[in-house]
C-alpha positions as CSV (number, residue, x, y, z in Angstrom):
1,X,0.0,0.0,0.0
2,X,1.3,3.4,-1.0
3,X,1.6,6.0,1.8
4,X,3.2,9.4,2.3
5,X,4.5,11.1,5.4
6,X,3.7,14.6,6.7
7,X,5.8,16.2,9.3
8,X,3.8,16.8,12.5
9,X,3.2,20.2,14.0
10,X,2.1,21.1,17.5
11,X,-1.4,21.6,16.1
12,X,-1.5,17.8,15.6
13,X,-1.3,17.1,19.3
14,X,-4.9,16.3,20.0
15,X,-5.2,14.1,16.9
16,X,-2.0,12.3,17.9
17,X,-3.3,11.7,21.4
18,X,-6.6,10.3,20.1
19,X,-4.7,8.0,17.8
20,X,-2.5,6.8,20.7
21,X,-5.6,6.1,22.8
22,X,-7.2,4.2,19.9
23,X,-4.1,2.2,19.0
24,X,-3.0,1.4,22.6
25,X,-6.1,1.2,24.8
26,X,-6.4,-2.6,24.7
27,X,-2.7,-3.2,25.0
28,X,-2.3,-0.8,27.9
29,X,-5.3,-2.3,29.7
30,X,-3.9,-5.8,29.3
31,X,-0.6,-4.8,30.7
32,X,-1.4,-2.2,33.3
33,X,-5.1,-2.4,34.1
34,X,-7.8,0.2,33.4
35,X,-6.9,3.2,31.2
36,X,-6.3,6.2,33.4
37,X,-7.1,9.1,31.2
38,X,-5.3,11.7,33.3
39,X,-2.1,9.6,33.6
40,X,-2.1,8.8,29.9
41,X,-2.5,12.4,29.0
42,X,0.3,13.4,31.3
43,X,2.6,10.7,29.9
44,X,1.7,11.8,26.4
45,X,2.4,15.4,27.1
46,X,5.8,14.5,28.5
47,X,6.7,12.4,25.4
48,X,5.0,14.4,22.6
49,X,7.7,15.5,20.2
50,X,6.4,16.8,16.8
51,X,10.0,17.3,15.7
52,X,10.6,13.5,15.3
53,X,7.0,12.6,14.4
54,X,5.4,12.2,11.0
55,X,1.8,11.4,10.1
56,X,1.2,8.4,7.9
57,X,-1.1,9.6,5.1
58,X,-3.2,7.5,2.7
59,X,-5.1,9.4,0.0
60,X,-4.7,12.6,1.9
61,X,-6.0,11.3,5.3
62,X,-4.0,10.7,8.4
63,X,-4.1,7.0,9.3
64,X,-1.1,6.7,11.7
65,X,2.0,8.2,13.1
66,X,5.6,7.2,13.2
67,X,8.3,8.9,15.3
68,X,12.0,8.2,14.7
69,X,15.3,9.5,15.7
70,X,18.3,9.1,13.4
71,X,21.0,8.8,16.0
72,X,24.8,8.3,15.4
73,X,24.7,4.6,16.2
74,X,21.1,3.6,15.3
75,X,17.8,4.5,13.8
76,X,15.5,4.6,16.8
77,X,11.8,3.9,16.2
78,X,10.2,5.7,19.2
79,X,6.8,4.7,18.1
80,X,4.5,3.6,15.3
81,X,0.8,3.7,15.6
82,X,-2.0,3.0,13.1
83,X,-5.7,3.7,13.4
84,X,-7.5,0.4,14.1
85,X,-9.4,0.8,10.8
86,X,-6.0,0.7,9.0
87,X,-4.3,-2.1,10.9
88,X,-3.7,-5.3,9.1
89,X,-3.5,-3.8,5.6
90,X,0.3,-3.8,5.2
91,X,0.9,-0.2,6.1
92,X,2.9,-0.9,9.2
93,X,5.0,-3.4,7.2
94,X,5.6,-0.9,4.4
95,X,6.7,1.9,6.9
96,X,9.0,-0.5,8.8
97,X,10.5,-1.8,5.5
98,X,11.3,1.7,4.5
99,X,12.9,2.5,7.9
100,X,15.0,-0.7,7.6
101,X,16.1,0.3,4.1
102,X,17.0,3.8,5.4
103,X,19.0,2.3,8.3
104,X,20.7,-0.3,6.0
105,X,21.8,2.5,3.7
106,X,23.4,4.3,6.7
107,X,24.9,1.0,7.9
108,X,23.0,1.3,11.2
109,X,20.7,-1.0,13.1
110,X,17.1,-0.2,13.7
111,X,16.1,-0.4,17.4
112,X,12.8,-0.1,19.1
113,X,10.9,-1.3,22.2
114,X,7.5,-3.0,22.3
115,X,5.2,-3.5,25.2
116,X,5.3,-7.0,26.7
117,X,1.5,-7.3,26.1
118,X,1.6,-6.3,22.5
119,X,2.2,-9.7,20.7
120,X,0.8,-8.5,17.5
121,X,3.4,-5.8,17.1
122,X,6.2,-8.1,18.3
123,X,5.1,-10.7,15.7
124,X,5.3,-8.1,12.9
125,X,8.8,-7.0,14.0
126,X,10.0,-10.6,14.3
127,X,8.6,-11.4,10.8
128,X,10.7,-8.5,9.5
129,X,13.8,-9.8,11.1
130,X,14.0,-8.0,14.4
131,X,15.2,-10.0,17.4
132,X,14.8,-9.4,21.1
133,X,18.0,-8.1,22.6
134,X,16.7,-7.3,26.1
135,X,13.8,-6.7,28.3
136,X,12.7,-4.1,30.8
137,X,9.9,-4.4,33.3
138,X,7.4,-3.3,30.7
139,X,9.0,-3.7,27.2
140,X,10.9,-6.1,25.0
141,X,13.9,-4.3,23.4
142,X,14.3,-5.3,19.7
143,X,16.9,-4.7,17.0
144,X,17.2,-5.3,13.3
145,X,20.6,-5.5,11.6
146,X,20.9,-6.0,7.9
147,X,18.6,-7.5,5.4
148,X,14.9,-8.3,5.9
149,X,14.3,-11.9,6.9
150,X,12.5,-14.2,4.4
151,X,8.9,-15.1,5.3
């Protein structure tokens, strides 16, 4: 599926929060219990960084968000979220494959973290050749080095 990226601005804040809530509500509740709106808004406010965030666009509509940092030793994927209506259509795979290609061209690994209770995302990353390199109390740390794994 063809997508484009649009750089976020601070005016995208509420849209991005609504997307986060939609994309993560079930995962957060599985891992941490009932969604605490005040706590989630506070955490979002502390992490929101439009400078590293881009809106994933399909036919002119925002369907997701990807936030990355091109660091000296890695391409860090801070987050990738898709609206539920657009999940399972290959968009996340396409975005991740493009990020892997970008990192490969720069001879860097792609690194990210995925919530322990998000097996769907972990499965996607593993299918693309990521491997678990560590674990925190809440996340699996994952890394991709080199070419995409064969399915």
